[in-house]
C-alpha positions as CSV (number, residue, x, y, z in Angstrom):
1,M,-59.2,119.6,163.6
2,E,-56.1,121.3,165.1
3,T,-53.0,119.4,165.8
4,I,-50.9,119.7,168.9
5,P,-47.5,121.2,168.3
6,S,-44.7,118.6,168.4
7,W,-43.0,120.4,171.3
8,M,-46.1,120.1,173.3
9,A,-46.9,116.5,172.4
10,G,-43.6,115.4,174.0
11,L,-44.4,116.9,177.4
12,E,-45.6,114.9,180.3
13,D,-48.9,115.6,182.1
14,E,-47.0,117.1,185.0
15,D,-45.3,119.6,182.6
16,M,-48.6,120.6,181.1
17,A,-50.1,121.2,184.6
18,F,-47.1,123.3,185.5
19,I,-47.5,125.4,182.3
20,K,-51.2,125.9,183.1
21,K,-50.4,127.1,186.7
22,F,-47.7,129.3,185.4
23,V,-50.0,131.0,182.8
24,L,-52.9,131.3,185.3
25,S,-50.6,133.0,187.8
26,S,-49.5,135.5,185.0
27,G,-46.0,134.1,185.0
28,S,-45.3,134.8,188.6
29,L,-42.8,132.2,189.8
30,K,-43.4,133.3,193.4
31,E,-47.1,132.5,193.0
32,V,-46.3,129.1,191.4
33,A,-43.9,128.3,194.2
34,S,-46.7,129.1,196.7
35,L,-49.1,126.9,194.8
36,Y,-46.7,123.9,194.9
37,G,-45.5,124.7,198.4
38,V,-41.9,124.8,197.3
39,S,-39.1,127.5,197.1
40,Y,-38.7,130.0,194.3
41,P,-35.4,128.4,193.2
42,T,-37.1,125.0,193.0
43,V,-39.8,126.5,190.6
44,R,-37.1,128.3,188.6
45,L,-35.2,125.0,188.2
46,R,-38.4,123.3,187.0
47,L,-39.1,126.1,184.6
48,D,-35.5,125.9,183.2
49,R,-35.8,122.1,182.7
50,L,-39.2,122.6,180.9
51,I,-37.5,125.2,178.7
52,Q,-34.8,122.7,177.9
53,K,-37.3,120.1,177.0
54,I,-39.1,122.4,174.6
55,Q,-35.8,123.5,173.1
56,I,-34.8,119.9,172.5
57,A,-38.2,119.2,170.8
58,E,-37.9,122.4,168.7
59,T,-34.4,121.5,167.5
60,A,-35.1,117.8,167.3
61,E,-32.1,115.8,166.3
62,A,-32.5,113.8,163.1
63,D,-31.1,110.9,165.3
64,P,-33.6,109.5,167.7
65,Y,-30.9,108.1,170.0
66,V,-29.3,111.6,170.6
67,S,-32.8,113.0,171.3
68,L,-33.5,110.2,173.7
69,V,-30.3,110.8,175.6
70,K,-30.9,114.5,175.8
71,R,-34.5,114.0,177.1
72,L,-33.2,111.6,179.7
73,A,-30.7,114.1,180.9
74,V,-33.3,116.9,181.1
75,D,-35.6,114.6,183.0
76,D,-32.8,113.8,185.6
77,K,-32.8,110.2,184.6
78,L,-29.2,110.6,183.4
79,D,-26.6,113.1,184.5
80,F,-25.4,115.7,181.9
81,D,-21.8,114.5,181.9
82,T,-22.8,110.9,181.2
83,A,-25.2,112.2,178.4
84,K,-22.4,114.2,176.8
85,I,-20.1,111.1,176.9
86,L,-22.8,108.9,175.4
87,I,-23.6,111.3,172.6
88,S,-19.9,112.0,171.9
89,E,-19.0,108.3,171.8
90,Y,-22.1,107.4,169.7
91,R,-21.3,110.1,167.1
92,R,-17.6,109.0,167.1
93,T,-18.5,105.3,166.5
94,K,-21.2,106.2,164.1
95,G,-18.7,108.2,162.0
96,E,-16.4,105.2,161.9
97,S,-19.1,102.8,160.5
């Protein structure tokens, strides 16, 4: 039985559907934009965020808190500046313990 790669296991169903449409359209962002009824820059942004999610999973932090904050930022549930502050402060206080 094959196992799902860890980077893939952390993706949401919407992300998997996007990847499928992207592959079936031979990587044409214009075609994907047409399928979703959105602009090319919107699809490009979605692809960039998906790439970030995969990179985070591939270089998973040993610390689950840092990974969580990064995922929240990529998912637009937390802005990047706040994420940086949280991670920096967390690492600073963790180093003092």
